[in-house]
C-alpha positions as CSV (number, residue, x, y, z in Angstrom):
1,M,10.3,22.2,-48.3
2,G,11.8,19.4,-50.5
3,D,11.2,15.6,-49.9
4,L,9.6,15.1,-46.7
5,T,9.6,11.3,-46.5
6,P,13.2,10.7,-45.5
7,T,13.4,9.2,-42.1
8,R,15.8,10.2,-39.1
9,D,17.0,9.4,-35.8
10,F,16.8,12.2,-33.6
11,N,18.5,12.1,-30.2
12,Y,18.0,14.8,-28.0
13,V,21.0,16.9,-26.7
14,K,21.0,15.6,-23.1
15,D,20.6,12.0,-24.3
16,T,23.8,12.4,-26.2
17,A,26.1,13.8,-23.6
18,R,25.0,11.2,-21.4
19,G,25.9,8.8,-24.0
20,F,29.4,10.2,-24.1
21,V,29.8,10.4,-20.7
22,A,28.8,6.7,-20.2
23,I,30.9,5.6,-23.2
24,A,34.1,6.9,-21.4
25,E,33.2,5.3,-18.1
26,C,32.8,2.2,-19.5
27,D,36.0,0.1,-20.3
28,A,34.5,-2.4,-22.4
29,T,33.6,0.2,-25.0
30,I,37.4,0.9,-25.8
31,G,38.0,0.5,-29.8
32,K,34.4,0.0,-30.4
33,E,31.8,2.0,-33.1
34,I,29.1,3.0,-30.8
35,N,25.7,4.5,-32.0
36,I,24.2,7.0,-29.5
37,A,20.5,7.0,-30.9
38,S,17.0,6.9,-30.1
39,N,16.5,3.6,-31.7
40,Y,13.4,5.3,-33.2
41,E,13.0,6.7,-36.9
42,I,10.5,9.3,-37.8
43,S,10.0,10.9,-41.6
44,M,10.9,14.4,-42.0
45,A,6.8,15.3,-42.6
46,H,5.7,13.4,-39.3
47,T,8.7,15.7,-37.0
48,L,7.3,18.6,-38.9
49,N,3.8,17.8,-38.0
50,L,4.8,17.3,-34.3
51,I,6.5,20.3,-34.4
52,K,3.5,22.1,-35.4
53,S,1.3,20.5,-33.1
54,I,3.5,21.2,-30.1
55,M,3.4,24.6,-31.2
56,N,-0.4,24.9,-31.9
57,S,0.1,26.2,-35.2
58,D,-1.6,26.2,-38.6
59,V,1.3,26.7,-40.5
60,Q,1.0,24.6,-43.8
61,F,4.1,22.8,-45.4
62,I,4.4,23.5,-49.0
63,T,6.7,21.3,-50.9
64,D,8.9,22.6,-54.2
65,D,10.3,20.4,-56.4
66,V,13.4,22.9,-56.8
67,R,14.1,22.2,-53.3
68,L,14.3,18.2,-54.2
69,R,17.5,16.8,-54.2
70,P,19.6,15.8,-57.3
71,E,19.0,11.7,-58.0
72,N,20.7,9.4,-55.9
73,S,22.2,12.2,-53.3
74,E,19.1,11.9,-50.6
75,V,19.9,9.4,-47.7
76,F,16.4,8.4,-47.1
77,R,16.7,6.5,-43.9
78,L,19.1,7.3,-41.4
79,W,18.5,4.9,-38.5
80,G,20.7,4.2,-35.2
81,D,20.9,0.9,-33.7
82,N,21.4,1.4,-29.7
83,S,22.0,-2.2,-28.6
84,L,25.8,-2.0,-28.3
85,I,25.7,1.2,-26.0
86,C,22.8,-0.5,-24.2
87,N,24.5,-3.4,-23.8
88,L,27.7,-2.3,-22.5
89,T,26.7,0.4,-20.4
90,K,23.7,1.7,-18.6
91,W,22.7,4.1,-20.7
92,T,19.0,4.2,-22.3
93,P,17.7,7.2,-23.8
94,E,15.2,9.1,-21.4
95,Y,13.8,11.8,-24.0
96,T,11.3,10.5,-26.6
97,I,11.2,13.1,-29.8
98,R,8.2,14.8,-28.1
99,Q,10.0,15.6,-24.9
100,G,13.1,16.7,-26.5
101,L,11.2,19.1,-28.9
102,E,8.8,20.6,-26.2
103,E,11.8,20.9,-24.0
104,T,13.6,22.6,-26.9
105,L,10.9,24.8,-27.7
106,Q,10.6,26.2,-24.0
107,W,14.2,26.9,-24.2
108,F,13.7,29.4,-27.4
109,L,10.5,30.7,-25.7
110,K,12.9,32.3,-23.0
111,E,14.0,35.8,-24.0
112,E,17.3,35.8,-22.9
113,N,18.4,32.7,-25.0
114,L,16.3,34.2,-28.3
115,N,18.6,37.3,-27.7
116,K,21.7,35.1,-28.2
117,Y,20.8,34.7,-31.6
118,K,22.3,37.3,-34.1
119,T,20.3,36.5,-37.4
120,L,22.2,39.2,-39.2
121,I,25.6,37.4,-39.1
122,Y,26.7,34.3,-39.6
123,N,29.1,33.3,-36.9
124,L,30.1,30.0,-35.1
């Protein structure tokens, strides 16, 4: 792993989709720049440890200086302010990061979903 200190504001896909619908259905959002965000930031280290906990794994994360980004190329904090979408629409996030990761893991544990991945080829 590279640097695990940067933080991110992860939004579960179902919340993002609901946010797009809420924006599309609200005339007050026309022409505005709107964040569909969780308004919660978490470090990459905490994210990995949360995934590790959900999976009941004993995996060890190893940082490698070779994987560190060059100076001035890393964005250390990405945090979305969702106040505008919350104020203009009835949208609010329904999923915590833990709930989103748990639901994602359950999806991946279904063999029919995992079989859709072709690990030996690159396709979009």
